[in-house]
C-alpha positions, -999 to +999 in steps of 0.1 A: -461-660+330-439-657+299-422-626+313-413-645+345-398-674+325-378-650+304-366-632+335-355-665+350-336-674+319-319-640+319-310-644+356-295-678+349-275-664+320-262-635+342-254-660+370-235-683+345-215-654+332-206-643+367-195-609+354-223-590+372-218-584+409-254-575+416-269-608+405-295-608+432-303-572+424-308-581+388-331-610+397-351-588+421-355-562+393-368-588+369-392-601+395-405-566+401-410-562+363-428-595+361-451-585+390-457-551+373-467-568+340-491-590+359 
């Protein structure tokens, strides 16, 4: 649960920056990691 929250915060930070083009890809990667940790 903590990993998912942290991933969400990181995704929001990346979205706010707007520098990364693959925002969705980054979010998807974090979600995959969160599921793997579960």
